[in-house]
N, C-alpha and C positions, 0 to 999 in steps of 0.2 A: 511469485518470487520477488518482484519489484516492491509490492507492499510490504513484504517481510523485511526487505532491506532498510526501507524506508522507516518502519517502526523500530528497528534496531539503531539506525542512525539517530532518530529522535531521543531514545533512551540514552544513547551515548551523549548527546548534547545536554540533555537534562542532567545527567550524572556530573558532567564535567562543570556544568553550572553551578550545581550544588557544592561541588568541591572547591571551586573558586570562591563562592560565597562564604564557605566555611573558613577558608584560608584567610579571607579578608576580615572576617569576624574576629579571628583569633581564638585563643583558649578561654579567656574570661568574657563572661556575657554579664555586663553589670546592669542591664536594664531588665533584670528579672528580680523576684524575691530571692536575695542571694543567702544560701543557707550555709550552715557550718559544714555540712557534707560536701557541698559545691566548692567552697573554699578548700578543703583538704585536697579534694580531686585536682583542682587547679594548681595548687601549690606542688603537687607531685609532678604534673605535667610540665609546669613551667622549669622545675629543677632538671627534669630529664632532657628537655629541649635546650637547656642552657647550662650544661654541666660545668663549663670553665668559669661561669659568672655567677651562678646561683647556688646557695647551700641553705637547706631547710633543716632546722633543729626543733626540739621542743624545749621550752623554758620552764615547763611544770604542767600541772593538771588542774582543771577547774573544780569546784566543789562536787560536781557529779561525775568527776573522772575523766573529762575530755581533755585531750592534749591541747595546750597552748602553743601553736607554732610560731616561730620567729623565722624569717627569711633574710639572708645576707645576699646583698646585691653589690658586686664591685670587687676591685683588686686593691683598693687603697687601704693603708694602714690607719688613716683617720677615719672615724665613724661618726654618723649622725643616726637619729632614731625616730621613727614615725610609729604612732600607735593609733589603733581605731577601735571602735565599739567598746569603750569603757561601759557604755549604757546600752541595754538590750534594744531599745527602740532606735538606736542610733546606727543600725547595721549598714546603711548606705555608705557610711564611712569606710566600712570593710570593702564595698564594691569599688569605691574610688582607689583605695590602696592597691588592691589587686590589679586594677587597671593601670595604675601607675607602674607597678612592677613589670608588667609584660610590655607596656610602651617603652619603658626605659631599656630592657633587655634587647628588644627588637631595634631600637634606635642604635644602641651601642654597636651591635653586630652588623648593622647596615651603614654605620658611620654617618647617621642622619641626625640633625639637631632636633630637639624638641622645643619648639618656640624659639628663643634666642640662645638656648643652653646647649652646649656640647656634652653629650653623654660621656665623653671620654674623661670628664671630671671624675668618673668611677674609678679610674686607675689611681687617683689620689686620695679620694674620699668614698668610702663604701657606705652604703645605706643599710641599716637594719629596720626591717618592717615587722611589726607585730599587728597583723590585720584585724584580729578579733580577740581582744583581751577577755571578753566576757561571754564565751560561747553558751553557757547555761541560760543567761539572760536573754540573748539573742533567740535561742530556740523557745523560750517562754513567750516571748512577744510574737514569734511568728507562728507558732504551733499551739500554743495555750496548754491547757491542764495535762494533756496526755504527753507532754514532752518531759515530764519529771516522773520519778519512780512513784509508785501507787501510794506507798506509805508516806509520801511528802505532799500528796495533793490537797489534803485537807488544810495543812498549814499554808500552802500556797494561796488558797482560796482566801483565807484569813488575812494574809499580807497583801492581798488585792481588793481587800474590803468587800468580800463575798460576791465580787463581779466576775462573771465567766469571760469577759471581754478583756484580754490582756494586752491590747495594742498600746497601752501607755506604760508598760513595764520597762523600768530603768535598771533596776537592781541586778545583783546576781542571784544564783539559785536559792540562797538562804535570806534574801531581803536586805542586802548590805549594799549601799551606793558606793561603787568602786572609786569613784572621783572624790570621795570624802573620806578616803582612808590613808592618805599620805601624811607622814609626820612634819607637817608644816602648817601651822595654824589650826591643827586639828581640835585642840581643846576649846578654841574660840567659836567652834561651829555650834549654833544654838541647838537646843533640844525639841524643836518643833516636831520632829519625828522621833520620839524616844524608844522606839521598837522597831523590829523588822517590818519592812513595808516595800511595796512596789517603787518607792522613790524616797530620796533624801535621808535615810537612816545611815548614820555615820560609823556604826558599830560600837563596840564596847572599848575598842583601843585601836590605835592606828596599826596598820599592817596585820590586822586581824584576817582579813580576807585572803585566802590562799592565792587568788589571781593576783592581787597587788603585791603580796609577799614575793611570788615568783618574778614578777616585773622588776621590782626594786632590786632584788638580788642579781638579776640578769644585767641591769643598767650598772650596778656597781662593779660587776665583772667586766663589762665592755667598755666603760668610760667614753660614753659619746660626748661629742663637743656641742651639740645642739639637740634638743628634743622637741618634737612637735606632737601634739595630741589633737586628733581629728574628733570633732563633736558635731552635734546637729541641735538647734538650727539658729538662723538669725543673719548669716553673712556678716559675720564680725570676727576680728582677731584680737585676742588679748595677749598682751606680752609683758606686763609689769605686775610683780609681786614682791615688794619689799627688795627691789633690785638694789645691789651694792652701788653707791653713788659713783663709783669709779667706772661703772660699766653702763651706766643709763644711756648715755649718748650712743655707744656701740649697739645696744640692744634695741633702742628706738630706730636706729637707721636700718637695721635688718627688718624690723616690723614695717617700716614705710615701703621698703622694697617688696614686701609680701602684699601689702595693700595696694601698691601700684600694679602689681601683677594679677591679683584676684579681683580687684575693685570692690573688696569687703571693707567695711568700716573698721578703723583702727580704734581700739577703745582700751582704756584702763578700767579694772573692775571698780564699782562704785565704792565709796568710803565704808558702806556697810557690809560689803562683801567679806566673807571669811576664806580661809585656805582649805587645806586638805586634799587639793587636787594634785595630779602629776606634775604639771609645770611649776606649780607654786613650790614644791619640794625640789624640783630640779634646780630652779633659780636660786633659791636660798642655800641649797647644799653645795652646789658646784660654782655659783656665781657665774653662770654660763647663760647664753640665750635659750629661752624656750618659749613656745607659742602654742596657745589653744586656738584652733581654727574652727569656727562654727560654720558649717556649710548649709546651704539652701535658705529659702525664705522662711519666716517664722511659721511654725506650726504648733498647734496646741496639744501637748501631751500625745504625741503618736510619732510613727516614723514618717519620714519624707515621702511624698508620693514618688513613685518611679520616674514620672515625666520630667522631673527636674534634673535628672542625672546629666542629660547632655550639656545643659548650661553650667552646671557645677564642675563637670570635667573640664569644660573649655576654660573655665576660671582657674583650675587647680592643676591641670597636666603638667606644667613645668615647676611646680613648687618643690618637689623633691630635689631637682637639679639646682634650683636656686639656692636651697639650704645647703646642699653639699658644696656648692661654690663659695658661699658665705663662711662655711666652717674651714674652708682650705685657706681663707684669708685671716682667720682669727689670730690674734697676738695676745700675749699675757693672760692666757686662760687659767693659770694656776694661782689663784689669788687666795690669800688667807683672811 
């Protein structure tokens, strides 16, 4: 009898320990290969847990019909935007964004700061997150040939130079580089890759890719004050693309705050760089601040290793609230 009671007690202790561990881990588990399915499940759980703070919508569908979700966090009328996984192999940016969402929601509910930033800024400025703009590309990079319809597999092989290893895959499902699809400097992008490929193909026209078309339509509707695109790799922040002279000082000042927080290098694109990126278009169209943040140390044509996540999270965990705080301080944003 005593042995039975002891066994029951040990089972109870193990159960409670596992529950405490699960609660401590939270919903999002970023230190695993983070898939589209995992993201969709976590978005649903986060919205149920934070009904008064979070709303999840679809901004459109990918080439192969996957919903592209956007999550609205906060109660403020002003808005900023964060976008992850333009490129298939850069899915750790999705992990980072999802961890950011959960952390900010928990901090808001507990009235606890994130770094030096008070999450109550979300009462003034809401954050829109598009965690994975390119779900087809992410699936191709993670799962390879079997992730696409059978009738598309031969073409996929050709776009990947007949290599069965898809770890370098950047493009969307039909070989278009989504960050070379925006209507700012698109014509100046060279033709080094003049056909559909695992990387660098700009398409036949800007906004050709359905994913980019969906995002630009969403941006024009929601009118965010600041835009941030997460990429990998290099630990560098780009902030400048033909910025209006009237706002260069303003935009550089925010960029410096970002580099002070993340300890990433602040950089301008080289003179030989061309446009076509999300932040290039946002800066020139709105004359508002936009930043491309490259997480992780340099890796060569592959995804970042999972082991870098704790360090990149440490550097970036307060970035969303910093951007919201800066958006709340912006003046003279409607420039002609």
